[in-house]
TORDORO-244443 format. One line per 2 residues: number of its first residue (from 1); their letters; for each residue x, z, y of C-alpha. Coordinates in steps of 0.02 Angstrom, whole numbers, plus 50000, padded with zeros to 5 digits. Layout:
% residues N
NUM	A	X/Z/Y  ...
This chain:
% residues 220
1	MA	50774/49647/53492  50822/49468/53527
3	TL	50870/49425/53705  50809/49271/53795
5	QD	50982/49197/53773  50972/49227/53586
7	TM	50801/49144/53580  50868/48998/53681
9	KQ	51014/48975/53561  50900/48983/53409
11	RQ	50779/48857/53483  50923/48744/53527
13	SD	50991/48756/53351  50819/48719/53278
15	IN	50794/48569/53393  50965/48499/53352
17	AK	50932/48514/53166  50759/48436/53182
19	VK	50815/48288/53288  50968/48259/53179
21	GV	50859/48263/53024  50735/48137/53094
23	YD	50862/48007/53150  50980/48033/53004
25	SQ	50832/48000/52888  50787/47842/52983
27	YN	50967/47781/52977  50983/47820/52791
29	AQ	50824/47722/52755  50885/47574/52857
31	AA	51057/47584/52777  50976/47582/52605
33	QL	50876/47426/52651  51033/47340/52715
35	KT	51126/47386/52555  50985/47319/52445
37	AY	50981/47155/52542  51171/47141/52538
39	DK	51180/47174/52351  51047/47041/52320
41	NL	51133/46912/52430  51302/46954/52356
43	SD	51236/46936/52179  51158/46767/52221
45	AQ	51318/46708/52306  51427/46762/52160
47	AA	51310/46679/52036  51317/46517/52137
49	QA	51507/46530/52146  51519/46556/51958
51	KI	51422/46394/51927  51541/46284/52027
53	AP	51685/46270/51903  51576/46241/51748
55	AA	51474/46110/51840  51632/46023/51898
57	QT	51702/46027/51722  51543/45950/51654
59	QA	51557/45809/51781  51742/45788/51739
61	NQ	51700/45775/51554  51567/45646/51593
63	LG	51692/45547/51696  51810/45547/51548
65	VN	51674/45491/51430  51620/45352/51549
67	NF	51799/45294/51569  51825/45291/51381
69	RQ	51667/45186/51359  51716/45065/51496
71	VR	51890/45039/51425  51820/45021/51248
73	NA	51688/44896/51306  51820/44798/51402
75	NM	51931/44789/51248  51785/44732/51140
77	QA	51735/44602/51268  51914/44539/51274
79	LN	51917/44520/51086  51746/44437/51078
81	TG	51777/44316/51221  51958/44280/51183
83	LG	52022/44345/51352  52210/44359/51366
85	TG	52300/44521/51341  52350/44525/51525
87	TA	52170/44515/51581  52119/44655/51463
89	VQ	52261/44763/51525  52212/44732/51706
91	QR	52034/44785/51667  52092/44944/51581
93	EA	52206/44986/51729  52064/44955/51852
95	FN	51949/45072/51755  52086/45203/51741
97	RM	52122/45196/51929  51936/45215/51964
99	YQ	51930/45362/51843  52080/45446/51923
101	NN	52010/45423/52098  51841/45492/52048
103	FA	51924/45636/51955  52030/45679/52108
105	KL	51877/45675/52221  51783/45785/52099
107	RA	51921/45916/52094  51940/45910/52282
109	QE	51753/45939/52302  51763/46081/52175
111	AA	51902/46164/52275  51805/46142/52437
113	DL	51648/46214/52358  51744/46363/52290
115	TT	51821/46395/52461  51651/46385/52544
117	AG	51574/46501/52414  51716/46625/52432
119	QK	51700/46624/52621  51513/46653/52607
121	IV	51547/46808/52503  51672/46870/52633
123	DL	51548/46832/52773  51411/46929/52683
125	GT	51523/47081/52677  51572/47062/52859
127	QY	51391/47043/52915  51335/47190/52807
129	RA	51465/47305/52886  51419/47243/53060
131	DL	51233/47273/53028  51272/47446/52959
133	NA	51377/47490/53111  51242/47425/53228
135	AQ	51109/47528/53138  51218/47683/53149
137	AE	51253/47655/53334  51068/47631/53368
139	AE	51025/47790/53272  51157/47890/53366
141	NK	51096/47823/53532  50915/47869/53493
143	KA	50972/48038/53430  51068/48071/53591
145	QA	50919/48020/53698  50801/48130/53597
147	LL	50920/48277/53608  50934/48255/53796
149	TE	50745/48252/53814  50725/48405/53706
151	QN	50865/48495/53798  50783/48461/53965
153	SL	50619/48531/53899  50710/48682/53831
155	ND	50797/48709/53997  50629/48703/54086
157	WY	50561/48831/53964  50712/48943/53992
159	DQ	50695/48930/54181  50511/48977/54170
161	QA	50550/49125/54058  50689/49179/54176
163	KI	50568/49175/54324  50439/49276/54228
165	RA	50567/49407/54180  50639/49411/54355
167	GY	50465/49453/54416  50484/49616/54320
169	GD	50660/49649/54380  50750/49578/54227
171	FS	50884/49458/54289  50985/49448/54128
173	AY	50928/49269/54100  50992/49217/54271
175	ES	51156/49304/54232  51190/49178/54094
177	LY	51147/49036/54213  51232/49088/54375
179	GT	51349/49228/54329  51344/49419/54344
181	AA	51378/49428/54531  51240/49306/54577
183	AN	51116/49388/54458  51154/49560/54529
185	QM	51129/49496/54705  50961/49421/54656
187	KE	50916/49585/54574  50959/49684/54731
189	VW	50850/49569/54837  50707/49592/54715
191	II	50728/49781/54717  50719/49784/54906
193	QN	50563/49675/54902  50484/49773/54759
195	PE	50541/49956/54770  50386/50025/54684
197	AA	50409/49911/54533  50597/49943/54532
199	LG	50568/50131/54530  50439/50115/54392
201	AG	50558/50009/54290  50698/50136/54312
203	LI	50807/50015/54407  50825/50134/54554
205	NK	50810/50322/54578  50705/50416/54705
207	KK	50851/50431/54825  50877/50243/54832
209	YK	50690/50217/54842  50685/50328/54998
211	KI	50835/50236/55070  50745/50070/55050
213	TG	50572/50126/55105  50611/50271/55221
215	HD	50499/50392/55126  50488/50482/54961
217	PG	50391/50406/54817  50205/50437/54831
219	TK	50211/50508/55008  50164/50354/55105
């Protein structure tokens, strides 16, 4: 037959498993949502990052085409208008300098955009881990609070059961709470206060009953 202590341990084990299951499930659900959001944001960020270099190359190609057209048009204009060779050369050099400046700016912007995109990906990972840790900490805190509440309720139940059993001379529950010596002392006090019940429960014999009451059982 299970003792009160055994019942207490089983209830405690059941409560721990139940509370753990509830808050672990909540955390797992929240963690899954965070992972889904992170994967979506990461995919979008990587897609945006992958577009930077091709877009920059397209602009660079267009710059080259525009520069070629400008130089070609300048040469044709020089031929048609009879401009001197020096003037034509100066125009070509001016267009080439403009092209080089624009090309350098374009590549600098590309590098800056790639750095920004890379940092965004790093930041997404950092934020995801921080959110995950925060969710776990919150779940553990709620779990601890719930366990404390349940434990207090279980302790109240145990105390009530101990009192009920003590009313019948069974102080084994108090023994686990206060120790053997204290429980035995409580038991002795109860026996003195309840000799009839103690005798009926077999906790004392007739000799001790007479010592406590001053008469034999059933002779009062």
